[in-house]
C-alpha positions in Angstrom: 93.8 101.9 83.7 90.6 100.2 85.2 89.5 97.5 82.9 92.0 95.1 81.6 90.8 92.4 79.4 88.3 90.1 78.0 89.6 86.6 77.2 87.2 84.2 75.4 87.9 80.4 75.7 86.0 77.1 75.9 86.2 75.9 79.4 86.2 72.2 78.5 89.1 73.0 76.2 91.0 74.3 79.1 91.0 71.1 80.9 94.6 69.8 80.5 95.5 72.1 77.7 96.6 75.7 77.2 94.4 78.1 75.2 96.3 80.5 73.2 94.5 83.8 73.9 95.7 85.4 70.6 93.4 83.1 68.8 90.4 84.0 70.9 88.1 86.9 70.9 89.4 89.2 73.4 89.0 92.8 74.5 91.1 94.9 77.0 89.4 97.9 78.7 90.7 100.3 81.4 89.3 103.3 83.4 91.2 106.1 85.2 89.3 108.6 87.4 90.4 112.1 87.6 90.6 114.3 90.7 88.0 116.0 91.0 86.2 112.8 90.0 84.1 114.4 87.0 87.0 113.1 84.7 86.6 109.7 83.7 89.1 108.2 81.1 88.1 105.1 79.6 90.1 103.1 77.1 90.3 99.8 75.4 92.8 97.7 73.5 92.4 97.3 69.8 90.4 94.1 69.2 92.2 90.9 69.3 95.6 92.2 70.5 95.9 90.2 73.7 97.9 87.3 73.8 99.1 84.8 76.5 97.2 81.6 77.7 95.1 80.0 80.2 95.2 76.4 81.2 93.5 74.1 83.8 95.5 71.4 85.3 95.0 69.5 88.5 91.9 71.5 89.3 93.8 74.8 89.1 93.3 77.7 86.6 96.4 79.6 85.5 96.4 82.7 83.2 99.0 84.6 81.5 98.0 87.7 79.6 100.3 90.1 77.6 99.0 93.6 76.4 100.9 95.6 73.5 100.6 99.0 75.1 100.7 100.8 71.9 97.3 99.2 71.0 95.6 101.0 73.9 92.9 103.7 72.8 91.1 106.2 74.8 89.1 107.6 72.0 91.1 110.8 71.8 94.2 111.0 69.8 96.1 113.6 71.7 95.5 111.7 75.0 96.6 108.5 73.3 99.7 110.2 72.3 100.5 111.6 75.7 99.6 108.4 77.4 101.8 106.3 75.2 104.7 108.6 74.9 104.9 110.5 78.2 103.3 108.2 80.9 103.6 104.6 79.6 106.7 105.3 77.4 105.6 102.5 75.1 108.7 102.7 72.9 110.7 101.7 76.0 108.1 99.5 77.7 106.0 98.1 74.8 104.0 95.6 76.7 102.5 94.7 80.0 102.0 91.3 81.4 99.8 89.8 84.1 100.5 86.3 85.5 97.7 85.0 87.8 98.8 82.7 90.4 97.2 79.3 90.2 93.6 79.4 91.6 92.5 76.3 93.2 89.1 75.4 91.8 88.6 72.2 94.1 86.5 70.8 91.4 86.9 69.4 87.8 86.4 71.8 84.7 83.9 69.3 83.4 81.6 69.8 86.4 78.5 71.8 85.1 77.9 73.6 88.4 81.3 75.0 88.7 81.0 78.5 90.5 83.9 80.1 92.6 84.5 83.5 94.1 87.6 84.4 96.0 90.7 86.5 96.1 93.6 85.9 93.7 97.2 87.0 93.5 99.4 87.6 90.6 102.5 89.5 89.2 101.9 92.4 86.9 104.8 93.9 84.8 104.2 97.4 83.8 106.6 100.2 82.9 109.6 97.9 83.5 108.4 97.2 87.0 107.1 93.8 88.3 104.7 93.9 91.4 102.5 91.5 92.9 98.9 92.6 92.8 95.8 91.1 94.4 92.2 91.4 93.8 88.9 89.4 93.5 87.7 86.8 91.0 84.5 85.1 90.0 84.5 81.9 87.9 81.4 80.2 86.8 80.0 77.9 84.1 76.7 78.6 82.5 75.2 76.4 80.0 78.8 74.9 79.5 80.4 78.1 78.9 83.0 79.8 81.1 82.6 83.1 82.5 85.4 84.7 84.6 86.1 88.1 86.1 89.2 89.3 87.7 89.1 92.8 89.4 92.0 94.5 90.9 93.5 97.9 91.4 96.9 99.3 90.6 98.9 102.3 92.0 100.8 104.2 89.2 103.7 105.6 91.2 105.3 102.2 92.4 105.4 101.5 88.6 107.2 104.6 88.2 104.5 106.2 86.0 104.1 109.9 86.6 100.5 110.8 87.5 98.8 112.4 84.5 97.5 115.9 84.8 96.0 118.5 82.4 95.0 122.1 83.3 95.0 121.3 87.1 93.1 118.0 86.9 95.0 114.9 87.9 94.2 111.2 87.4 93.8 109.4 90.6 96.9 107.5 91.7 95.0 104.4 91.8 93.6 102.6 88.6 91.0 99.9 88.7 91.6 96.9 86.3 89.0 94.3 85.2 89.8 91.1 83.3 86.8 89.2 81.8 86.9 85.8 80.4 83.7 84.6 78.4 83.0 81.8 76.1 
């Protein structure tokens, strides 16, 4: 599952207050590449299904996002059914949660030149398993509006998810994830 999220929030509103992500425009997307690599499975979360919050306190950005896995859609109903019932087991594990460890920004959210790139860590709960994940982030403010990207890769097997296959073609064991925040 490659792309995982679009949070939309006002950066200045983040300063000292939590933003309820369920009240924002949001989108979650993913991509899984097959072996051989000609197969690319793209999907997304139904519009406005992401919940959780982001906050900025003491020059740190913290985010928690919750994804109802039954709301994921690959564009093909049979593939959706297999993904949800056989691999993600959404009846047993209905949601996935990503808790991003606080990111030190070093400057105030009110700074019009806010721009920062680096590595992040966080905890992802998926299929009943919680693991630390790490990746890269980019945060910047343009024309007073926040833009942030979180990119990371997960391996399916440690989450006890079988590797999907069909007619001898398997999905890669690793799946890239991308979380985007934009005002």
